[in-house]
N, C-alpha and C positions, 0 to 999 in steps of 0.2 A: 504494500500500500504506500501511497505517497506519505511522507512524514508530515505529521501534524495536519493531515487533510490538505496540506498545502499543495497547491498546484499552481497553475499560472505558467507552467513551463510551456513554451510555445516553440514549435518547429517551423522555421521560416521556409523550409524546403517542401512542406506539405502544401498541395494546391487543391483547389476545388475541382473535382473531375466532372465530366459531363457525359455520363453513360445512361443506361436504362436499367431497370430492375432485372431484365433478362441477362445483363452483363455480369451480375453479381456472382461471386464465387460460392457463397453460402445461400441455401434456400431460406427465404424470409417467411415468417409466420405472423399472421395478424393476431394481436393480443390487446388487452386493456389492463396494463399492470402499473402499479405505483412504483416510482423510482425516486430515490433521494440522492442528491448530489452535494458534495462538500467541495467548495473551491477555496482559494486563499482568503477571499473576503466575505463569502456568504454560504449559507446552507439553504437549499430550497427543495421542494418536492415537485415532481411533475408526473406525467403519465407517458408510458411507452405504448405506441400503437403498433409497432412491429419489432420483431426480434429474430436473430439467427444465432447460430453457434458462435459466430465471430463478432457480432455487434448488435446495436439496438438503436432505434430512433426514439428520441425523447421529445415530445411535443412541449415546447416552451417558447416564451417570447424573450427569455433571458439569453443573450447572445454571448458565446465564448468564441474567441478566435480559433480558426482551424489550427490544429496542433496542440491546443491546450489539453493538459492532462489533469484529471481530478478523480477523487474517490467517489464510488457510487455504490448504492445498495438497490438491488432489484427484488421486489416482493413477488415471488412466484407461487402464490396461492398455497396449495398443499405441499409444495417442494421447499417452502420456507424462504428465507432471505439469502440471496447470493451477494457477496461483497467482492469488490475488485477495483481496478483502476481502468479508466477509459480515456481514449484520446479522440477529440473532435476531429472528424475527417471531412465533414461538409456541413453546410448550413442551408436551411430552406426558409425563405420569407413566407409570410402568410399568402396563400393563393386562394382567395375566395371563389374565383371563377371555376377552379378545379376542385374546390372543397377540401384542399389540403392544408393542414395546420402548419404553423411556423415551428421550427425545432432544429435539433442537432442530430446528425448522423454520427454515432460514436462506435469506434472499434474497441473491443476489449483488448487491453494490453497485459492485464494480469487478473486472474480470478483466484480467490482464496480456496484452499482445501479442495473439496469435491464439487465445487461450484460448477465447473464445466460439465461434469457428468450430470448434475441435477438440471442444468439448462437443457442438455440433450434429452434427458428423460421427460422433462416438461414438454419439449417440442415434439417428441415421439407420439404424444397423445393428441396432437393437433394436426390439421391439414395445412399445407402450405398456402400462402397467399395466391389468389388468382387475380392477376391484373393485366391490363393491356399495356401497350408501350407508354412510357413516361420519361420525363427528364429528371430522374432521381439518380444520383451518382452511385456507382457500384461499391461494394465493400472492397477494401484493399487488403 
């Protein structure tokens, strides 16, 4: 985990990519999960609308620069809370015409204990997202 919940580390080499959901390496699953995030200067809760074994989309209007790392906790219903570190890989502004919420595309960089296995077990019980072409960046 990031020491002291501190994050704010930013990687200037990370860029916002422009792919489609079909380009993703990991299968995405539509969910409605509570997520808490600790950054250098604040703590906030948000909701995840989709998740994969490699990352998560957190719907929020609070913007963190691409490359920012922070501690997060994902509340997986019966599988409990999974804690780890995530890195912002892309941002999405509110898109009311497409009905898409603002938020952050986050890649997991570290998952505590058996968290990765619990995420996989959680996803095994759900069907993958069925979507058409979109301009959502792929997981990296």
